[in-house]
MMTF fields as JSON, N, C-alpha, C and O atoms, coordinates in Angstrom:
{
  "mmtfVersion": "1.0.0",
  "mmtfProducer": "UNKNOWN",
  "numBonds": 355,
  "numAtoms": 356,
  "numGroups": 89,
  "numChains": 1,
  "numModels": 1,
  "chainsPerModel": [1],
  "groupsPerChain": [89],
  "chainIdList": ["A"],
  "bondAtomList": [4, 2, 8, 6, 12, 10, 16, 14, 20, 18, 24, 22, 28, 26, 32, 30, 36, 34, 40, 38, 44, 42, 48, 46, 52, 50, 56, 54, 60, 58, 64, 62, 68, 66, 72, 70, 76, 74, 80, 78, 84, 82, 88, 86, 92, 90, 96, 94, 100, 98, 104, 102, 108, 106, 112, 110, 116, 114, 120, 118, 124, 122, 128, 126, 132, 130, 136, 134, 140, 138, 144, 142, 148, 146, 152, 150, 156, 154, 160, 158, 164, 162, 168, 166, 172, 170, 176, 174, 180, 178, 184, 182, 188, 186, 192, 190, 196, 194, 200, 198, 204, 202, 208, 206, 212, 210, 216, 214, 220, 218, 224, 222, 228, 226, 232, 230, 236, 234, 240, 238, 244, 242, 248, 246, 252, 250, 256, 254, 260, 258, 264, 262, 268, 266, 272, 270, 276, 274, 280, 278, 284, 282, 288, 286, 292, 290, 296, 294, 300, 298, 304, 302, 308, 306, 312, 310, 316, 314, 320, 318, 324, 322, 328, 326, 332, 330, 336, 334, 340, 338, 344, 342, 348, 346, 352, 350],
  "bondOrderList": [1, 1, 1, 1, 1, 1, 1, 1, 1, 1, 1, 1, 1, 1, 1, 1, 1, 1, 1, 1, 1, 1, 1, 1, 1, 1, 1, 1, 1, 1, 1, 1, 1, 1, 1, 1, 1, 1, 1, 1, 1, 1, 1, 1, 1, 1, 1, 1, 1, 1, 1, 1, 1, 1, 1, 1, 1, 1, 1, 1, 1, 1, 1, 1, 1, 1, 1, 1, 1, 1, 1, 1, 1, 1, 1, 1, 1, 1, 1, 1, 1, 1, 1, 1, 1, 1, 1, 1],
  "groupList": [{"groupName": "MET", "atomNameList": ["N", "CA", "C", "O"], "elementList": ["N", "C", "C", "O"], "formalChargeList": [0, 0, 0, 0], "bondAtomList": [1, 0, 2, 1, 3, 2], "bondOrderList": [1, 1, 2], "singleLetterCode": "M", "chemCompType": "L-PEPTIDE LINKING"}, {"groupName": "GLU", "atomNameList": ["N", "CA", "C", "O"], "elementList": ["N", "C", "C", "O"], "formalChargeList": [0, 0, 0, 0], "bondAtomList": [1, 0, 2, 1, 3, 2], "bondOrderList": [1, 1, 2], "singleLetterCode": "E", "chemCompType": "L-PEPTIDE LINKING"}, {"groupName": "GLN", "atomNameList": ["N", "CA", "C", "O"], "elementList": ["N", "C", "C", "O"], "formalChargeList": [0, 0, 0, 0], "bondAtomList": [1, 0, 2, 1, 3, 2], "bondOrderList": [1, 1, 2], "singleLetterCode": "Q", "chemCompType": "L-PEPTIDE LINKING"}, {"groupName": "THR", "atomNameList": ["N", "CA", "C", "O"], "elementList": ["N", "C", "C", "O"], "formalChargeList": [0, 0, 0, 0], "bondAtomList": [1, 0, 2, 1, 3, 2], "bondOrderList": [1, 1, 2], "singleLetterCode": "T", "chemCompType": "L-PEPTIDE LINKING"}, {"groupName": "LYS", "atomNameList": ["N", "CA", "C", "O"], "elementList": ["N", "C", "C", "O"], "formalChargeList": [0, 0, 0, 0], "bondAtomList": [1, 0, 2, 1, 3, 2], "bondOrderList": [1, 1, 2], "singleLetterCode": "K", "chemCompType": "L-PEPTIDE LINKING"}, {"groupName": "GLY", "atomNameList": ["N", "CA", "C", "O"], "elementList": ["N", "C", "C", "O"], "formalChargeList": [0, 0, 0, 0], "bondAtomList": [1, 0, 2, 1, 3, 2], "bondOrderList": [1, 1, 2], "singleLetterCode": "G", "chemCompType": "PEPTIDE LINKING"}, {"groupName": "ALA", "atomNameList": ["N", "CA", "C", "O"], "elementList": ["N", "C", "C", "O"], "formalChargeList": [0, 0, 0, 0], "bondAtomList": [1, 0, 2, 1, 3, 2], "bondOrderList": [1, 1, 2], "singleLetterCode": "A", "chemCompType": "L-PEPTIDE LINKING"}, {"groupName": "PRO", "atomNameList": ["N", "CA", "C", "O"], "elementList": ["N", "C", "C", "O"], "formalChargeList": [0, 0, 0, 0], "bondAtomList": [1, 0, 2, 1, 3, 2], "bondOrderList": [1, 1, 2], "singleLetterCode": "P", "chemCompType": "L-PEPTIDE LINKING"}, {"groupName": "ILE", "atomNameList": ["N", "CA", "C", "O"], "elementList": ["N", "C", "C", "O"], "formalChargeList": [0, 0, 0, 0], "bondAtomList": [1, 0, 2, 1, 3, 2], "bondOrderList": [1, 1, 2], "singleLetterCode": "I", "chemCompType": "L-PEPTIDE LINKING"}, {"groupName": "SER", "atomNameList": ["N", "CA", "C", "O"], "elementList": ["N", "C", "C", "O"], "formalChargeList": [0, 0, 0, 0], "bondAtomList": [1, 0, 2, 1, 3, 2], "bondOrderList": [1, 1, 2], "singleLetterCode": "S", "chemCompType": "L-PEPTIDE LINKING"}, {"groupName": "TYR", "atomNameList": ["N", "CA", "C", "O"], "elementList": ["N", "C", "C", "O"], "formalChargeList": [0, 0, 0, 0], "bondAtomList": [1, 0, 2, 1, 3, 2], "bondOrderList": [1, 1, 2], "singleLetterCode": "Y", "chemCompType": "L-PEPTIDE LINKING"}, {"groupName": "ASP", "atomNameList": ["N", "CA", "C", "O"], "elementList": ["N", "C", "C", "O"], "formalChargeList": [0, 0, 0, 0], "bondAtomList": [1, 0, 2, 1, 3, 2], "bondOrderList": [1, 1, 2], "singleLetterCode": "D", "chemCompType": "L-PEPTIDE LINKING"}, {"groupName": "VAL", "atomNameList": ["N", "CA", "C", "O"], "elementList": ["N", "C", "C", "O"], "formalChargeList": [0, 0, 0, 0], "bondAtomList": [1, 0, 2, 1, 3, 2], "bondOrderList": [1, 1, 2], "singleLetterCode": "V", "chemCompType": "L-PEPTIDE LINKING"}, {"groupName": "ARG", "atomNameList": ["N", "CA", "C", "O"], "elementList": ["N", "C", "C", "O"], "formalChargeList": [0, 0, 0, 0], "bondAtomList": [1, 0, 2, 1, 3, 2], "bondOrderList": [1, 1, 2], "singleLetterCode": "R", "chemCompType": "L-PEPTIDE LINKING"}, {"groupName": "LEU", "atomNameList": ["N", "CA", "C", "O"], "elementList": ["N", "C", "C", "O"], "formalChargeList": [0, 0, 0, 0], "bondAtomList": [1, 0, 2, 1, 3, 2], "bondOrderList": [1, 1, 2], "singleLetterCode": "L", "chemCompType": "L-PEPTIDE LINKING"}, {"groupName": "PHE", "atomNameList": ["N", "CA", "C", "O"], "elementList": ["N", "C", "C", "O"], "formalChargeList": [0, 0, 0, 0], "bondAtomList": [1, 0, 2, 1, 3, 2], "bondOrderList": [1, 1, 2], "singleLetterCode": "F", "chemCompType": "L-PEPTIDE LINKING"}],
  "groupTypeList": [0, 1, 2, 3, 3, 2, 4, 5, 5, 6, 5, 1, 7, 1, 8, 7, 9, 4, 10, 1, 11, 8, 12, 6, 13, 14, 9, 2, 8, 12, 1, 13, 14, 1, 9, 5, 5, 14, 9, 14, 1, 11, 9, 8, 6, 6, 15, 1, 2, 5, 12, 4, 14, 6, 13, 6, 5, 9, 6, 13, 14, 11, 1, 6, 1, 13, 13, 12, 1, 12, 14, 14, 1, 5, 11, 13, 3, 6, 7, 15, 11, 7, 6, 13, 11, 5, 5, 5, 13],
  "groupIdList": [1, 2, 3, 4, 5, 6, 7, 8, 9, 10, 11, 12, 13, 14, 15, 16, 17, 18, 19, 20, 21, 22, 23, 24, 25, 26, 27, 28, 29, 30, 31, 32, 33, 34, 35, 36, 37, 38, 39, 40, 41, 42, 43, 44, 45, 46, 47, 48, 49, 50, 51, 52, 53, 54, 55, 56, 57, 58, 59, 60, 61, 62, 63, 64, 65, 66, 67, 68, 69, 70, 71, 72, 73, 74, 75, 76, 77, 78, 79, 80, 81, 82, 83, 84, 85, 86, 87, 88, 89],
  "secStructList": [7, 7, 7, 7, 7, 5, 7, 7, 1, 6, 6, 7, 7, 7, 5, 7, 1, 1, 1, 2, 2, 2, 2, 2, 2, 2, 2, 2, 2, 2, 2, 2, 2, 2, 2, 7, 7, 7, 7, 2, 2, 2, 2, 2, 2, 2, 2, 2, 2, 2, 6, 6, 2, 2, 2, 2, 2, 2, 2, 2, 2, 6, 6, 2, 2, 2, 2, 6, 6, 6, 6, 6, 6, 6, 1, 7, 7, 1, 7, 7, 7, 1, 6, 6, 6, 6, 7, 7, 7],
  "xCoordList": [-16.191, -15.859, -14.421, -13.445, -14.313, -12.757, -11.569, -11.495, -11.09, -9.882, -9.535, -9.983, -8.73, -8.456, -6.917, -6.385, -6.421, -4.785, -4.177, -4.488, -3.797, -2.388, -2.048, -1.376, -2.039, -1.906, -0.321, -0.552, 1.451, 2.019, 2.325, 1.592, 3.504, 4.526, 4.244, 3.839, 4.821, 5.708, 5.775, 6.017, 5.443, 7.034, 6.814, 7.195, 6.159, 5.999, 5.236, 4.713, 5.191, 4.08, 2.932, 3.229, 2.006, 0.902, 0.549, 0.509, 0.238, 0.746, -0.611, -1.411, -0.653, -1.836, -2.736, -2.253, -4.278, -4.976, -4.904, -4.661, -5.195, -4.552, -4.097, -4.843, -3.445, -2.352, -1.519, -0.434, -2.657, -1.603, -0.698, 0.378, -1.659, -0.614, 0.259, 0.923, 0.477, 1.51, 2.804, 4.0, 1.969, 3.335, 4.541, 5.642, 3.367, 3.825, 4.492, 5.399, 4.589, 4.652, 6.815, 7.892, 6.605, 7.765, 8.125, 9.238, 7.662, 8.68, 9.633, 10.822, 9.057, 9.195, 10.38, 11.27, 10.548, 11.565, 12.397, 13.248, 12.722, 13.75, 14.541, 15.754, 13.565, 14.245, 15.047, 16.253, 14.723, 16.212, 17.128, 18.281, 16.836, 17.299, 18.442, 19.424, 18.281, 19.589, 19.841, 20.797, 18.613, 20.059, 21.674, 22.551, 21.692, 22.484, 22.995, 24.082, 21.863, 22.289, 21.866, 21.944, 21.378, 20.833, 21.853, 22.813, 21.554, 22.479, 22.284, 21.115, 23.145, 22.601, 21.619, 21.04, 21.702, 20.502, 18.558, 17.368, 19.32, 17.408, 18.246, 17.772, 19.081, 19.223, 17.748, 16.942, 18.194, 17.278, 16.263, 15.287, 16.276, 14.721, 14.099, 13.065, 14.431, 14.384, 13.847, 12.714, 14.801, 14.645, 13.278, 12.548, 13.194, 11.747, 10.92, 9.79, 10.921, 9.554, 8.992, 7.787, 9.682, 9.669, 9.615, 9.309, 9.902, 9.584, 8.464, 8.357, 7.683, 6.535, 5.303, 4.266, 5.853, 5.183, 4.917, 4.029, 5.596, 5.787, 5.322, 5.304, 4.926, 4.368, 2.838, 2.02, 2.617, 1.347, 0.445, -0.409, 1.335, 1.414, 1.218, 0.359, 2.062, 1.396, 0.337, -0.19, -0.101, -1.638, -2.615, -3.74, -2.075, -3.398, -3.335, -4.266, -2.914, -2.666, -2.94, -4.082, -2.661, -3.025, -4.378, -4.612, -5.332, -6.569, -7.369, -8.487, -6.69, -7.156, -7.532, -8.518, -6.822, -6.246, -7.843, -8.527, -8.269, -8.784, -9.978, -10.728, -10.592, -11.664, -12.211, -13.204, -10.988, -11.509, -11.043, -9.903, -10.961, -11.518, -12.799, -13.612, -12.861, -14.215, -15.311, -16.093, -15.08, -16.569, -16.058, -16.731, -14.671, -15.074, -15.724, -16.701, -15.358, -16.131, -17.622, -18.506, -17.816, -18.921, -19.296, -20.515, -18.925, -19.209, -20.232, -21.131, -19.665, -20.487, -19.497, -18.359, -20.967, -21.415, -21.601, -21.248, -22.093, -22.476, -20.766, -19.598, -21.349, -20.068, -19.164, -19.627, -17.845, -17.316, -16.983, -16.177, -18.069, -18.795, -17.097, -16.809, -16.096, -15.514, -15.698, -15.336, -16.116, -16.591, -17.427, -17.394, -18.123, -18.898, -18.384, -18.985, -17.108, -16.799, -15.487, -14.64, -15.152, -13.704, -12.145, -11.021, -13.03, -11.752, -10.692, -9.899, -10.698, -10.307, -8.826, -8.533, -7.823, -7.746, -6.599, -5.945],
  "yCoordList": [5.033, 3.829, 3.504, 4.167, 2.181, 2.176, 1.13, 0.189, 2.107, 1.601, -0.198, -0.532, -1.197, -2.165, -2.172, -1.302, -2.954, -2.772, -4.946, -5.869, -5.152, -6.522, -6.753, -5.82, -7.928, -8.466, -8.491, -8.356, -8.734, -8.167, -10.125, -10.524, -10.949, -12.312, -11.42, -10.331, -12.843, -12.449, -11.355, -11.03, -10.276, -9.687, -8.365, -7.301, -8.201, -6.861, -6.719, -7.357, -4.931, -4.554, -3.779, -3.46, -3.528, -3.973, -3.594, -2.373, -4.393, -2.381, -1.834, -2.324, -0.602, 0.475, -0.172, -1.032, 0.286, -0.213, 0.893, 0.615, 2.597, 3.552, 3.872, 3.679, 4.161, 4.573, 5.922, 6.207, 6.306, 8.017, 7.66, 8.148, 6.462, 5.736, 5.39, 6.306, 3.959, 3.517, 4.931, 5.225, 5.207, 6.198, 7.472, 7.874, 7.85, 7.788, 7.201, 7.894, 6.432, 4.879, 4.927, 5.122, 4.683, 4.766, 5.443, 5.167, 7.242, 8.426, 7.654, 7.365, 7.492, 7.237, 6.126, 6.387, 5.1, 4.705, 4.687, 3.955, 5.526, 6.188, 7.594, 7.804, 8.415, 8.974, 7.976, 8.222, 7.033, 5.979, 5.531, 5.481, 5.008, 4.566, 5.273, 4.648, 6.683, 7.975, 8.527, 9.297, 8.14, 8.288, 8.036, 8.784, 6.822, 5.78, 5.252, 4.675, 5.484, 5.399, 3.576, 2.91, 3.268, 1.629, 0.467, 0.652, -0.61, -1.495, -2.431, -2.375, -3.199, -3.763, -4.702, -5.014, -5.161, -6.427, -5.323, -5.59, -4.145, -3.065, -2.823, -3.64, -2.111, -1.731, -3.145, -2.878, -3.976, -4.624, -4.536, -4.01, -4.88, -5.044, -4.251, -4.582, -2.823, -1.825, -1.742, -1.799, -1.629, -1.865, -3.253, -3.363, -4.05, -5.103, -4.608, -4.615, -4.281, -3.21, -2.35, -2.547, -0.91, -0.11, -1.051, -0.38, -2.561, -2.786, -3.993, -4.993, -3.595, -4.359, -3.412, -3.659, -1.933, -1.153, -0.346, 0.503, -0.651, -0.129, -1.176, -1.218, -2.07, -3.08, -2.756, -2.372, -3.006, -2.513, -0.869, -0.725, -0.245, 1.229, 1.38, 2.203, 0.521, -0.334, -0.521, 0.004, -2.22, -2.46, -1.369, -1.379, -0.093, 0.421, 1.484, 1.408, 1.827, 2.757, 1.776, 1.614, 0.541, 0.195, -0.736, -1.482, -0.657, -1.098, 0.521, 0.587, 1.642, 3.333, 2.965, 2.237, 3.383, 3.337, 2.452, 3.127, 1.171, 0.667, 0.634, 0.104, 1.573, 1.806, 2.948, 3.128, 3.409, 5.563, 4.483, 4.599, 3.216, 3.005, 2.353, 2.368, 1.809, 0.965, 2.105, 2.138, 3.247, 4.187, 4.619, 4.243, 5.544, 5.758, 5.194, 5.713, 3.919, 3.287, 3.713, 3.649, 4.16, 4.357, 5.478, 5.425, 6.129, 7.626, 6.484, 5.967, 6.292, 5.438, 6.283, 6.754, 6.15, 6.906, 5.878, 5.841, 5.273, 3.896, 3.679, 3.926, 3.194, 3.017, 1.072, 0.191, 1.418, 0.019, -0.602, -0.386, -1.987, -3.254, -4.091, -3.842, -4.886, -5.606, -7.043, -7.448, -7.625, -8.728, -8.795, -9.614, -7.304, -7.458, -6.772, -6.854, -6.129, -5.227, -5.697, -4.96, -6.989, -7.545, -7.683, -8.057, -7.001, -6.113, -7.543, -7.247, -8.624, -9.761, -10.558, -11.728, -9.352, -9.632, -10.736, -11.549],
  "zCoordList": [9.113, 8.222, 8.794, 8.447, 9.918, 10.053, 8.423, 7.633, 8.863, 7.939, 8.538, 9.635, 7.692, 7.943, 7.632, 6.942, 8.052, 8.098, 7.269, 8.023, 6.564, 6.596, 7.338, 7.779, 8.221, 9.484, 8.053, 6.851, 8.765, 8.496, 9.414, 10.319, 8.851, 9.389, 10.856, 11.261, 11.351, 13.39, 12.967, 11.805, 14.407, 15.226, 14.06, 14.548, 12.308, 11.26, 12.066, 12.979, 11.241, 11.248, 10.451, 9.3, 10.786, 9.758, 8.409, 8.257, 7.222, 6.323, 5.837, 5.039, 6.59, 6.362, 5.281, 4.545, 5.135, 4.119, 3.045, 1.871, 3.624, 3.091, 2.049, 1.089, 1.911, -0.014, 1.1, 1.608, 1.005, 2.172, 3.555, 3.903, 4.324, 5.726, 4.77, 4.284, 4.257, 3.834, 2.633, 2.625, 2.114, 2.111, 2.688, 2.312, 4.047, 5.67, 6.125, 6.584, 6.264, 7.162, 6.031, 6.595, 4.567, 3.567, 3.879, 4.327, 4.061, 4.698, 5.682, 5.548, 6.357, 7.775, 7.76, 8.569, 7.106, 6.527, 6.15, 6.656, 4.947, 4.621, 5.367, 5.333, 5.993, 7.552, 8.003, 8.011, 8.337, 9.931, 9.052, 9.482, 7.338, 7.091, 6.36, 5.957, 6.188, 5.986, 6.791, 6.883, 8.016, 9.341, 9.592, 10.025, 9.188, 9.779, 10.674, 10.692, 11.93, 12.796, 13.205, 14.237, 11.692, 12.372, 11.959, 11.211, 12.479, 13.082, 11.517, 11.135, 10.642, 9.722, 9.257, 8.216, 11.007, 10.329, 10.867, 10.7, 11.503, 11.58, 9.831, 9.041, 9.324, 8.548, 6.653, 5.761, 7.053, 5.996, 6.494, 5.959, 7.272, 8.106, 7.722, 7.143, 7.862, 7.608, 5.927, 5.45, 5.475, 3.391, 3.309, 2.324, 4.369, 3.432, 4.323, 3.833, 5.141, 5.199, 4.498, 4.342, 3.71, 2.875, 1.315, 0.329, 1.089, -0.127, 0.001, -0.708, 1.103, 1.248, 0.944, 0.329, 1.735, 2.074, 0.284, 0.189, -0.746, -1.998, -3.151, -4.381, -1.954, -3.342, -3.068, -3.904, -1.648, -0.876, -2.331, -3.206, -1.694, -2.268, -3.419, -3.735, -4.644, -5.737, -6.419, -7.399, -5.021, -5.847, -5.524, -6.025, -4.408, -4.398, -5.904, -6.705, -5.996, -7.201, -7.745, -7.313, -8.728, -9.814, -9.782, -10.734, -8.557, -8.6, -8.814, -9.326, -8.392, -8.707, -9.512, -9.625, -10.326, -11.956, -12.637, -13.407, -12.344, -12.995, -12.865, -13.685, -11.104, -10.362, -11.858, -12.563, -11.715, -13.437, -14.061, -13.613, -14.941, -15.872, -15.931, -16.855, -14.874, -15.158, -15.518, -16.468, -14.211, -14.641, -16.099, -17.058, -16.366, -17.905, -18.584, -19.124, -18.765, -19.665, -19.959, -19.105, -21.268, -21.419, -20.369, -20.205, -19.86, -19.264, -19.007, -19.671, -17.644, -16.768, -15.47, -15.479, -14.028, -12.704, -11.622, -10.443, -12.194, -11.152, -10.234, -10.535, -9.23, -7.45, -8.595, -9.321, -8.04, -8.868, -7.965, -7.06, -8.375, -7.512, -7.888, -9.059, -7.257, -7.67, -8.056, -9.161, -7.383, -7.923, -9.893, -10.812, -9.655, -10.296, -11.964, -13.035, -11.655, -12.705, -12.824, -13.328, -12.372, -12.542, -11.972, -12.309, -10.66, -10.124, -9.522, -8.628, -9.88, -9.43, -9.973, -9.73, -10.947, -12.152, -11.326, -11.98]
}
């Protein structure tokens, strides 16, 4: 199964679709920022990308939590269907 990414704006990196990839990218950004070798402009750009990644990661965690809640309702074990199970919040 191929993983898709969200498109960033002009010249912006794409947001990975997998949570683990988001965390890895965030880690790289933190390392770059902590190294102290970036210009102010590059630091701000890296910080902005980090915020976008953090928000995307939070959204993935929220979705996972909703899926678990739906599955646990009434000991249900059917696959999660966002369209059917109210995932369009």
